[in-house]
C-alpha positions as CSV (number, residue, x, y, z in Angstrom):
1,M,37.0,6.9,19.5
2,D,33.9,8.7,18.2
3,K,31.2,7.2,20.4
4,E,30.1,8.7,23.8
5,T,31.0,6.9,27.0
6,V,28.2,4.7,28.3
7,V,27.5,5.1,32.1
8,L,26.0,2.1,34.0
9,S,25.4,1.3,37.7
10,Y,25.7,-2.1,39.3
11,D,26.3,-3.6,42.8
12,V,29.1,-6.0,41.7
13,I,31.3,-6.2,38.6
14,V,32.7,-9.6,38.0
15,V,35.7,-9.7,35.5
16,G,35.8,-13.1,33.9
17,S,33.3,-15.9,33.3
18,G,35.1,-19.1,33.9
19,G,34.8,-21.4,36.9
20,A,35.6,-18.7,39.4
21,G,33.8,-15.7,37.7
22,S,30.6,-17.6,37.1
23,A,30.4,-18.8,40.7
24,A,31.1,-15.3,42.0
25,A,28.3,-13.8,39.8
26,H,25.9,-16.6,40.8
27,A,26.6,-16.2,44.5
28,A,26.3,-12.4,44.5
29,S,23.1,-12.4,42.5
30,R,21.5,-15.0,44.9
31,D,22.3,-12.5,47.7
32,G,20.3,-9.8,45.9
33,A,23.1,-7.9,44.2
34,R,22.8,-6.6,40.6
35,V,25.8,-8.1,38.8
36,L,27.6,-7.3,35.6
37,V,29.9,-10.0,34.2
38,V,32.6,-8.6,31.8
39,T,34.5,-11.1,29.6
40,K,36.6,-10.7,26.5
41,D,35.8,-14.2,25.4
42,P,32.4,-15.8,25.1
43,I,30.7,-16.7,28.4
44,G,32.3,-19.8,29.9
45,C,35.2,-19.9,27.4
46,S,38.2,-20.1,29.8
47,D,40.9,-22.4,31.0
48,S,38.1,-24.3,32.9
49,K,36.5,-25.2,29.6
50,I,39.7,-26.6,28.0
51,A,40.8,-28.5,31.2
52,E,40.8,-32.3,31.5
53,G,37.7,-31.9,33.6
54,I,39.1,-33.5,36.7
55,V,37.8,-32.1,40.0
56,T,39.2,-32.5,43.6
57,V,36.4,-33.6,46.0
58,R,37.5,-34.3,49.5
59,G,36.2,-37.6,51.0
60,V,34.6,-38.8,47.8
61,A,36.5,-42.1,47.9
62,E,38.1,-42.6,51.3
63,E,36.6,-41.9,54.7
64,S,40.1,-41.2,56.1
65,D,40.4,-38.2,53.8
66,S,39.8,-35.5,56.4
67,H,39.7,-31.7,56.0
68,E,43.1,-31.5,57.8
69,V,44.7,-34.0,55.5
70,L,43.6,-32.2,52.3
71,S,44.7,-28.8,53.8
72,D,48.1,-30.4,54.7
73,N,48.5,-31.8,51.2
74,L,48.1,-28.3,49.7
75,R,50.5,-26.7,52.1
76,L,53.2,-29.3,51.9
77,A,53.1,-29.5,48.1
78,G,53.2,-25.7,48.1
79,G,56.4,-25.5,50.2
80,D,54.5,-24.0,53.2
81,L,53.7,-20.9,51.2
82,P,49.9,-21.4,51.1
83,V,47.9,-19.5,53.8
84,P,46.5,-22.0,56.3
85,E,43.1,-20.2,56.6
86,I,42.8,-20.4,52.8
87,T,43.8,-24.1,52.4
88,E,41.4,-24.9,55.2
89,A,38.6,-23.1,53.4
90,F,39.4,-25.1,50.3
91,A,39.2,-28.3,52.2
92,E,36.0,-27.3,53.9
93,D,34.2,-26.2,50.7
94,S,35.3,-28.7,48.1
95,E,32.3,-30.9,48.5
96,E,29.8,-28.1,48.3
97,A,31.7,-26.6,45.3
98,Y,31.3,-29.9,43.5
99,D,27.6,-30.1,44.4
100,W,27.3,-26.6,42.9
101,L,28.9,-27.7,39.7
102,R,26.6,-30.7,39.5
103,R,23.6,-28.4,40.0
104,Q,24.8,-26.4,37.0
105,G,24.9,-29.5,34.9
106,V,28.2,-31.3,35.4
107,R,27.6,-35.0,35.2
108,P,30.1,-37.6,36.6
109,R,30.0,-41.3,35.9
110,I,28.3,-43.0,38.8
111,D,29.8,-45.9,40.7
112,S,27.2,-48.6,40.7
113,K,28.5,-50.0,44.0
114,N,28.2,-46.9,46.2
115,G,26.1,-44.6,44.1
116,G,28.7,-41.8,44.2
117,P,30.9,-40.3,41.4
118,V,33.5,-42.6,39.9
119,V,37.0,-41.5,41.2
120,L,40.3,-41.9,39.5
121,P,41.8,-45.2,40.7
122,I,45.2,-43.7,41.6
123,A,45.8,-40.5,43.6
124,L,47.3,-37.8,41.5
125,G,50.9,-36.7,42.3
126,G,51.1,-34.9,45.7
127,H,47.7,-36.1,46.8
128,S,47.7,-38.6,49.7
129,H,44.2,-39.9,48.9
130,R,42.1,-40.7,45.9
131,R,39.9,-37.6,45.6
132,S,39.9,-36.7,41.8
133,V,36.6,-37.1,39.9
134,S,36.9,-37.1,36.1
135,H,34.1,-36.4,33.5
136,D,33.5,-37.9,30.1
137,N,33.3,-34.5,28.4
138,G,36.3,-33.1,30.2
139,G,36.4,-29.3,30.7
140,L,33.5,-28.8,28.3
141,A,31.1,-29.9,31.1
142,V,32.6,-27.3,33.5
143,G,32.5,-24.6,30.8
144,H,28.9,-25.3,30.2
145,A,28.2,-25.1,33.9
146,A,29.9,-21.7,34.0
147,W,27.8,-20.6,31.0
148,N,24.6,-21.8,32.7
149,A,25.4,-20.0,36.0
150,V,25.8,-16.7,34.2
151,V,23.3,-16.8,31.4
152,Q,20.5,-18.3,33.4
153,G,21.3,-16.5,36.7
154,D,18.7,-14.0,38.0
155,G,20.1,-10.5,38.4
156,V,23.1,-11.2,36.3
157,D,23.8,-9.2,33.1
158,Y,26.9,-9.8,31.0
159,I,28.8,-8.3,28.1
160,E,31.1,-10.4,25.9
161,D,33.9,-9.2,23.6
162,S,34.7,-6.6,26.2
163,W,38.0,-5.7,27.8
164,F,38.0,-4.6,31.5
165,L,40.6,-1.8,31.4
166,D,41.0,-0.6,35.0
167,I,39.4,-0.4,38.5
168,V,38.5,3.1,39.4
169,T,39.0,4.0,43.1
170,E,38.3,7.0,45.3
171,D,40.0,8.1,48.5
172,G,38.2,7.0,51.6
173,P,38.9,7.6,55.3
174,E,40.7,4.3,55.5
175,G,42.4,4.1,52.1
176,P,41.2,3.5,48.5
177,V,37.6,2.5,47.9
178,V,36.3,0.9,44.7
179,A,34.1,3.2,42.7
180,G,33.7,1.0,39.7
181,G,35.6,0.2,36.5
182,L,36.2,1.1,32.9
183,I,35.4,-1.3,30.0
184,Y,36.1,-1.3,26.3
185,D,33.2,-2.9,24.5
186,A,34.7,-3.9,21.2
187,G,31.5,-5.1,19.6
188,E,29.7,-1.8,20.3
189,G,32.8,0.3,19.9
190,C,32.5,2.3,23.0
191,L,34.0,2.8,26.5
192,I,31.7,1.9,29.4
193,A,32.0,3.5,32.9
194,V,30.4,1.2,35.5
195,Q,29.8,2.6,38.9
196,A,29.9,-0.2,41.5
197,P,31.1,-0.6,45.1
198,A,32.6,-4.0,44.4
199,V,34.8,-5.6,41.8
200,V,35.6,-9.3,41.7
201,I,38.7,-10.1,39.6
202,A,38.5,-13.6,38.1
203,A,40.2,-13.0,34.8
204,G,42.5,-16.0,34.7
205,G,46.3,-16.2,34.6
206,L,49.4,-15.1,32.8
207,S,50.6,-18.0,30.7
208,T,50.2,-16.2,27.3
209,L,53.4,-14.4,28.4
210,Y,55.2,-17.7,27.4
211,F,53.4,-18.5,24.2
212,P,53.9,-20.9,22.4
213,N,55.2,-22.7,25.5
214,T,51.8,-23.0,27.1
215,D,48.7,-25.1,26.9
216,T,46.3,-22.4,28.1
217,M,43.8,-20.0,26.5
218,R,45.2,-17.1,24.6
219,G,43.3,-14.6,26.8
220,N,45.6,-15.3,29.8
221,T,47.5,-12.0,29.4
222,G,48.0,-11.2,33.1
223,D,45.0,-8.9,33.2
224,S,44.0,-10.0,36.7
225,Y,47.3,-9.0,38.3
226,A,48.0,-5.8,36.4
227,V,44.5,-4.4,37.0
228,A,44.6,-5.2,40.7
229,A,48.1,-3.9,41.2
230,R,47.4,-0.6,39.4
231,A,44.4,-0.2,41.8
232,G,46.7,-0.4,44.8
233,A,46.4,-4.1,45.6
234,E,49.3,-6.3,46.8
235,L,50.3,-9.3,44.9
236,V,51.9,-12.4,46.5
237,D,54.0,-15.4,45.3
238,M,54.2,-14.1,41.7
239,E,57.5,-15.9,41.1
240,Q,55.6,-19.2,41.5
241,V,54.5,-19.9,37.9
242,Q,53.6,-23.5,37.3
243,F,55.2,-25.2,34.3
244,L,53.6,-28.5,33.4
245,P,56.6,-30.9,32.9
246,F,55.1,-32.9,30.0
247,C,54.2,-30.6,27.1
248,L,54.9,-31.4,23.4
249,T,57.8,-30.0,21.5
250,S,56.5,-30.8,18.1
251,P,55.0,-30.6,15.5
252,P,54.6,-26.8,15.5
253,S,50.8,-26.8,15.7
254,Y,51.0,-29.0,18.8
255,E,53.9,-27.2,20.5
256,G,53.2,-26.5,24.1
257,L,50.1,-28.8,24.4
258,L,49.8,-31.1,27.4
259,A,51.0,-34.7,26.9
260,G,50.4,-36.0,30.4
261,E,50.6,-35.6,34.2
262,P,53.1,-37.2,36.6
263,V,50.4,-39.9,37.4
264,T,50.4,-40.7,33.6
265,A,53.8,-42.3,34.2
266,G,52.2,-45.2,36.0
267,Y,54.2,-47.5,38.3
268,L,57.1,-47.8,35.8
269,G,57.4,-44.5,33.9
270,V,60.6,-42.5,34.1
271,I,62.1,-39.3,32.7
272,R,65.3,-39.6,30.6
273,G,67.8,-37.1,29.5
274,A,69.0,-36.8,25.9
275,D,71.7,-39.4,26.6
276,G,69.0,-41.9,27.5
277,K,69.9,-42.1,31.2
278,I,67.2,-41.8,33.9
279,I,67.1,-38.3,35.4
280,L,64.0,-38.9,37.6
281,D,62.2,-42.1,38.6
282,S,59.0,-42.8,40.6
283,V,57.5,-40.1,38.4
284,M,53.9,-40.9,39.3
285,L,54.5,-40.0,42.9
286,R,56.2,-36.6,42.1
287,T,54.6,-33.2,42.0
288,R,54.5,-31.3,38.8
289,A,57.2,-28.9,40.2
290,E,59.6,-31.8,41.0
291,C,59.3,-33.2,37.5
292,A,59.7,-29.8,35.8
293,A,62.8,-29.0,38.0
294,A,64.5,-32.3,37.1
295,M,64.0,-31.6,33.4
296,V,65.1,-27.9,33.6
297,R,68.3,-28.9,35.4
298,A,69.1,-31.6,32.8
299,V,68.7,-29.2,30.0
300,E,70.9,-26.6,31.7
301,A,73.5,-29.3,32.2
302,G,73.6,-30.0,28.5
303,N,71.6,-33.2,28.7
304,G,68.5,-31.9,26.9
305,T,67.2,-32.4,23.4
306,E,67.7,-30.0,20.6
307,S,64.2,-28.7,21.3
308,G,65.2,-28.0,25.0
309,G,63.3,-31.0,26.4
310,C,63.7,-34.5,27.8
311,Y,62.1,-37.8,27.2
312,L,59.1,-39.3,29.1
313,D,59.6,-43.0,28.9
314,L,56.4,-45.0,29.6
315,T,57.3,-48.1,27.6
316,A,58.0,-50.3,30.7
317,N,54.3,-50.1,31.6
318,V,53.2,-52.1,28.6
319,K,55.9,-54.8,28.6
320,G,54.0,-57.0,31.1
321,E,51.4,-59.4,29.6
322,R,49.1,-59.1,32.6
323,S,49.4,-55.5,33.8
324,A,49.7,-53.7,30.4
325,K,45.9,-53.6,29.8
326,Y,45.3,-52.1,33.2
327,Y,47.8,-49.4,32.6
328,V,46.3,-48.6,29.2
329,K,42.8,-48.5,30.7
330,F,43.9,-46.2,33.5
331,V,45.6,-43.7,31.2
332,H,42.7,-43.5,28.8
333,T,40.3,-43.1,31.8
334,A,42.4,-40.4,33.5
335,V,43.5,-38.3,30.6
336,S,41.5,-39.3,27.6
337,G,41.8,-35.9,25.9
338,V,45.5,-35.9,26.3
339,M,45.8,-39.3,24.6
340,V,43.9,-38.0,21.6
341,T,46.5,-35.2,21.4
342,V,49.4,-37.6,21.7
343,R,48.0,-39.8,19.0
344,Q,47.5,-36.9,16.6
345,A,50.8,-35.3,17.2
346,L,53.2,-38.3,17.7
347,G,51.5,-41.2,16.0
348,R,50.1,-44.5,16.9
349,A,53.2,-46.2,18.3
350,A,53.7,-43.3,20.7
351,S,50.0,-43.4,21.8
352,E,50.4,-47.1,22.4
353,F,53.4,-46.4,24.7
354,K,55.8,-48.2,22.4
355,E,57.9,-45.1,21.8
356,I,59.2,-42.5,24.2
357,W,57.8,-38.9,24.0
358,E,59.9,-35.8,23.7
359,V,58.5,-33.2,26.1
360,R,59.4,-30.0,27.8
361,P,57.8,-27.8,30.5
362,G,55.1,-25.4,29.4
363,A,53.4,-22.6,31.3
364,H,50.1,-23.7,32.8
365,Y,49.1,-21.8,35.9
366,C,50.1,-18.9,38.2
367,M,50.0,-19.9,41.8
368,G,50.6,-16.3,42.8
369,G,48.0,-13.5,42.6
370,V,46.2,-10.8,44.5
371,R,46.8,-11.0,48.2
372,V,43.4,-11.8,49.8
373,D,41.9,-13.5,52.8
374,A,39.8,-16.7,52.7
375,E,36.7,-14.7,51.6
376,G,38.6,-13.2,48.6
377,S,38.8,-9.7,50.1
378,A,42.0,-7.7,49.4
379,K,44.5,-7.6,52.2
380,A,47.5,-5.3,52.8
381,L,50.5,-4.8,55.1
382,T,49.8,-3.1,58.4
383,N,51.3,0.2,57.2
384,R,49.1,0.2,54.1
385,H,45.4,0.2,53.5
386,P,43.7,-2.6,51.5
387,V,41.5,-1.6,48.6
388,R,38.0,-1.8,50.0
389,G,35.6,-3.4,47.6
390,L,38.3,-5.4,45.6
391,F,38.0,-9.2,45.6
392,A,39.8,-11.9,43.7
393,A,39.0,-15.6,43.0
394,G,40.4,-18.4,40.9
395,Q,43.7,-18.0,39.3
396,A,43.6,-14.3,40.1
397,M,44.0,-14.9,43.8
398,G,47.2,-15.9,45.7
399,G,47.7,-17.8,48.9
400,V,46.0,-21.1,47.8
401,F,48.8,-23.1,46.3
402,G,52.1,-21.4,47.0
403,G,54.9,-23.3,45.2
404,N,52.9,-26.0,43.5
405,R,49.3,-26.7,42.5
406,L,48.2,-30.3,42.8
407,G,46.4,-31.8,39.8
408,S,42.6,-31.5,39.7
409,T,42.5,-28.6,42.3
410,S,41.8,-25.7,39.9
411,L,38.4,-26.8,39.0
412,S,37.5,-26.9,42.7
413,E,39.3,-23.7,43.5
414,G,37.1,-21.7,41.0
415,P,33.7,-22.4,42.5
416,I,35.1,-22.5,46.1
417,F,36.6,-19.0,46.2
418,G,34.3,-17.6,43.5
419,A,31.3,-18.2,45.7
420,R,33.1,-16.9,48.7
421,A,34.1,-13.7,46.9
422,G,30.7,-13.3,45.4
423,H,28.9,-13.5,48.7
424,K,31.3,-11.1,50.4
425,A,31.1,-8.6,47.5
426,A,27.3,-8.6,47.7
427,E,27.5,-7.3,51.2
428,L,28.6,-3.9,49.8
429,R,25.6,-3.6,47.5
430,V,23.6,-0.4,47.4
431,K,20.2,-1.2,49.0
432,K,18.3,1.1,46.6
433,M,19.7,2.0,43.2
434,P,19.4,5.7,42.2
435,E,16.7,6.6,39.8
436,E,19.0,8.7,37.6
437,K,22.7,8.0,36.8
438,K,25.1,9.9,39.0
439,S,27.6,12.1,37.2
440,L,31.0,10.6,36.9
441,S,33.6,11.5,39.6
442,S,36.9,13.2,38.7
443,E,38.6,9.8,39.2
444,F,36.5,8.3,36.4
445,E,37.1,11.3,34.2
446,I,40.9,11.0,34.6
447,A,40.8,7.3,33.9
448,L,38.6,7.8,30.8
449,R,40.9,10.5,29.4
450,S,44.0,8.3,29.8
451,Y,42.4,5.7,27.5
452,L,40.7,8.0,25.1
453,E,44.1,9.6,24.3
454,V,45.4,6.2,23.1
455,F,42.9,6.1,20.2
456,G,44.7,7.7,17.2
457,Q,48.1,7.3,18.8
458,E,50.8,7.5,16.1
459,G,53.9,5.4,16.0
460,D,56.0,2.9,14.0
461,R,55.5,-0.1,16.3
462,S,52.6,-2.7,16.5
463,G,51.2,-4.0,19.7
464,S,51.1,-7.6,18.4
465,G,54.8,-7.4,17.4
466,M,55.8,-6.1,20.8
467,I,53.8,-8.8,22.5
468,R,55.8,-11.4,20.5
469,E,59.1,-9.8,21.5
470,L,58.0,-9.8,25.2
471,Q,57.0,-13.4,25.0
472,K,60.5,-14.4,23.7
473,A,62.2,-12.3,26.4
474,A,59.9,-13.7,29.1
475,W,60.6,-17.4,28.2
476,N,64.4,-16.7,28.5
477,G,64.2,-14.4,31.6
478,I,61.4,-15.5,33.8
479,G,60.7,-19.0,32.2
480,P,61.4,-22.3,34.0
481,S,65.1,-21.6,34.3
482,R,66.1,-18.4,36.2
483,S,69.2,-16.7,37.5
484,R,70.0,-13.2,38.8
485,V,71.8,-12.3,35.6
486,G,68.9,-13.3,33.5
487,L,66.3,-11.7,35.8
488,E,68.2,-8.4,35.8
489,R,68.6,-8.5,32.0
490,F,64.9,-9.1,31.7
491,L,64.0,-6.1,33.9
492,R,66.1,-3.9,31.7
493,Q,64.2,-5.2,28.7
494,V,60.9,-4.4,30.5
495,A,62.1,-0.8,31.0
496,D,62.9,-0.6,27.3
497,F,59.5,-2.1,26.3
498,R,57.8,0.6,28.4
499,K,59.6,3.4,26.6
500,Q,58.6,1.8,23.2
501,A,54.9,1.5,24.2
502,S,54.2,5.1,23.3
503,S,55.4,4.2,19.7
504,I,52.6,1.7,19.2
505,A,50.3,2.9,16.4
506,V,46.6,2.8,17.4
507,S,43.9,3.8,14.9
508,K,40.9,6.1,15.8
509,E,38.4,3.4,15.0
510,S,36.0,2.6,17.8
511,I,34.5,-0.8,16.7
512,W,36.9,-3.8,17.1
513,N,40.0,-1.8,17.3
514,Q,42.5,-4.7,17.5
515,A,45.5,-2.3,17.8
516,F,43.9,-0.8,20.9
517,I,43.3,-4.3,22.3
518,D,46.9,-5.3,21.6
519,Y,48.1,-2.1,23.3
520,V,46.0,-2.8,26.5
521,E,47.1,-6.5,26.7
522,F,50.7,-5.6,26.0
523,L,50.8,-3.2,29.0
524,N,49.0,-5.8,31.2
525,M,51.5,-8.4,30.2
526,L,54.4,-6.0,30.9
527,D,53.1,-5.1,34.4
528,T,52.6,-8.8,35.2
529,A,56.0,-9.9,33.9
530,E,57.7,-7.2,35.9
531,A,56.0,-8.4,39.1
532,V,57.1,-12.0,38.4
533,A,60.7,-10.9,37.8
534,V,60.9,-8.7,40.9
535,S,59.5,-11.4,43.0
536,A,61.9,-14.0,41.5
537,L,64.8,-11.7,42.3
538,N,63.7,-11.6,45.9
539,R,63.7,-15.4,46.2
540,P,67.4,-16.4,45.7
541,N,66.9,-20.1,46.2
542,S,64.8,-22.6,44.4
543,L,61.4,-23.5,45.9
544,G,58.4,-25.2,44.3
545,A,57.9,-23.9,40.7
546,H,60.6,-21.3,41.1
547,I,63.9,-22.7,39.9
548,R,67.1,-20.6,40.5
549,M,70.0,-22.1,38.7
550,D,72.4,-19.9,40.6
551,G,71.0,-20.7,44.1
552,G,70.4,-23.7,46.4
553,N,67.2,-25.5,47.2
554,T,65.0,-24.4,50.0
555,S,64.1,-27.1,52.5
556,V,60.8,-26.9,54.4
557,L,62.5,-28.8,57.2
558,F,65.1,-26.2,58.0
559,T,64.0,-22.9,56.5
560,K,61.4,-20.5,57.9
561,P,58.8,-20.2,55.0
562,Y,57.9,-16.8,53.6
563,S,56.1,-15.4,50.7
564,V,57.2,-12.5,48.5
565,G,54.7,-9.6,48.3
566,V,54.9,-6.9,45.6
567,F,53.0,-3.7,45.1
568,H,53.3,-0.3,43.5
569,A,55.2,2.2,45.8
570,K,53.9,5.7,46.1
571,S,57.3,6.9,44.8
572,G,56.9,4.8,41.7
573,G,58.1,1.4,40.8
574,L,57.5,-1.9,42.5
575,Q,58.2,-2.5,46.1
576,T,58.6,-5.9,47.7
577,C,58.0,-7.3,51.2
578,K,58.5,-10.6,53.0
579,L,55.4,-12.2,54.4
580,N,56.2,-14.9,57.0
581,R,54.3,-18.1,56.9
582,P,53.7,-20.7,59.7
583,S,55.8,-23.8,59.3
584,T,54.1,-27.2,59.1
585,P,54.7,-29.1,62.4
586,W,57.7,-31.4,62.3
587,S,55.6,-34.4,63.1
588,T,53.5,-33.8,60.0
589,L,56.5,-33.1,57.8
590,L,58.3,-36.3,58.9
591,A,55.2,-38.5,58.5
592,H,54.8,-37.0,55.0
593,A,58.4,-37.6,54.1
594,Y,58.4,-41.1,55.5
595,H,55.2,-42.0,53.5
596,G,56.7,-40.6,50.3
597,L,60.1,-42.3,50.8
598,K,58.4,-45.6,51.4
599,R,56.2,-45.4,48.3
600,R,59.2,-44.3,46.1
601,L,61.3,-47.2,47.5
602,E,58.6,-49.7,46.5
603,L,58.7,-48.4,42.9
604,K,62.5,-48.5,42.9
605,I,62.3,-52.2,43.9
606,L,59.8,-52.9,41.2
607,W,62.3,-51.7,38.6
608,V,64.9,-54.4,39.5
609,L,62.5,-57.4,39.7
610,P,62.3,-60.0,37.0
611,L,59.6,-59.0,34.4
612,A,57.3,-61.8,35.3
613,L,57.3,-61.0,39.0
614,Q,57.1,-57.3,38.2
615,D,54.1,-57.9,36.0
616,R,52.1,-59.8,38.6
617,I,52.8,-57.2,41.3
618,V,51.8,-54.2,39.1
619,E,48.7,-56.1,38.0
620,K,47.7,-56.6,41.6
621,K,48.3,-53.0,42.4
622,F,45.9,-52.0,39.6
623,R,43.4,-54.6,40.4
624,D,43.3,-53.4,44.0
625,V,42.1,-50.0,42.9
626,M,40.4,-50.7,39.6
627,G,38.9,-54.1,40.1
628,S,39.0,-56.8,37.4
629,L,38.9,-55.8,33.7
630,E,36.7,-57.6,31.3
631,T,38.7,-59.5,28.7
632,E,36.9,-57.8,25.8
633,K,36.6,-54.0,25.8
634,P,33.5,-52.3,24.5
635,E,33.8,-51.5,20.7
636,A,34.0,-47.7,21.2
637,E,36.8,-48.0,23.8
638,R,38.8,-50.3,21.6
639,K,38.7,-47.7,18.8
640,V,39.9,-44.9,21.0
641,S,42.7,-47.1,22.5
642,N,44.1,-48.1,19.1
643,G,43.5,-45.0,17.2
644,E,40.8,-46.4,14.8
645,E,38.4,-43.7,15.7
646,L,40.8,-41.0,14.8
647,E,41.7,-42.6,11.5
648,A,38.0,-43.0,10.6
649,A,37.5,-39.3,11.3
């Protein structure tokens, strides 16, 4: 590194520019704070942008959808791990968050009958009410909204192609206090020391740990968790990594991409093992975690395909003469982007639901994250001090979803908690910025030296190669199937990887030093992977997205819920703690269980009815929520449905 360190001063640093980061920056700037957004990808290019663009909005379709009901849905789906004050905040703010997205340019289709947004006709798995709003341009609309909030926001500066390296803290009378952060600006080829009293971490998740078994952006290298933990923050529920059940196994260029949600299964879809027998029915009513667990257990029992997957069988949905067109219309409305992927990867017959799809779980989302309160402020155990000035939002924060995230909630979570964190961070702003730059503290100098010493590091290993080795080890050790033996083996591998990190060769170049970037991301992935493994070891039974093949299943009816916390101990290494959570009242649990059992029983009965009767019943169910379909589809829609548009392209 041959360029001098640049020193800047701001009120708030926001790391990440997706749905959460953009909302945080926008909120803080509106409160008068001078904000710097740091992002390694172009502004707005995040998981939010490549999502299906479906947003949870409470009460948008049914008046009976109260705040309490939505909060209960989140907690019950998450195995009682979510923090009540956080799920209540989600329920309270979902409408305003969606209004914010619309003000930034997100445009839903409008229902001509009531003037409101068009809502998906069937509640997504785990939701008790219809509250999911889709958008024609999918996540592109949300990505543009994020871009708009940052680029056109007063008081917001941003730097792209920049890696946030670490939070710098100083010792305060009540524990660590944020002093700012270090950044590697690859385009300019320099390190930047930013003095700021607040940092909002909104840098996404960890799913790149499992590549190619993921449908997310490549930038999800666990930066959020590693950076926060190194600064002294506590992480929570890190064992709860969501694996979408239905991701493609082939061809190689499509491996890991999403092929559908539980609701895609319709009223008659099922999951089959390699032997053709049903391993899970009533799929549309299941959560993602339930579907993934059934598939993982089938594979472990020897009933999986050669690619380690199972079969999603949707063919029964198109056998009825009357109901088939409703099902096709529903799927193409709910997950249009997914159907394009299926058509391209598996062919026309599969996209017309005439053939079963081979699928396997793929990493999608981390429900764990930085331990914070409902405003995004870092929290800590009573015998520890929280990091003052540290905030988290979006996938970086824990406590929202626990053991399972319901479909369409992430695009609400981002602006909900991004705005909350941004407002709170702005409260720490310096009322009057100094006229001259203050000299860097010793803490900054120490942090700077530690990174400057990496440039020119000699060795016989490459960061990219070690990342690939870590990804293979992570899929086997902390992937969807876990055991004590596998977790302990993986932790030994982590220790070996740490020793080898000093052998990674890094050139002295300052501009776009990819070897330095790989080195930084490798260490972040390593720190994050260790937190996942340690947390998983401390939850011996299966719960939510955490599947222990050598343990039993945790029942929310008979087990006191708890979250696993993890943090860096002063003596070195990671230390864990148990965080007790309040149990959902029995009355709510039983009502929820009864409602779910009743709905699943109805679908089971459908399966044994004669086709003609089954067809009429399913048609009525669709008509009740979708209305009557026109006999002739618009030309554009016919092309998408039968693949003509793709062939013409």
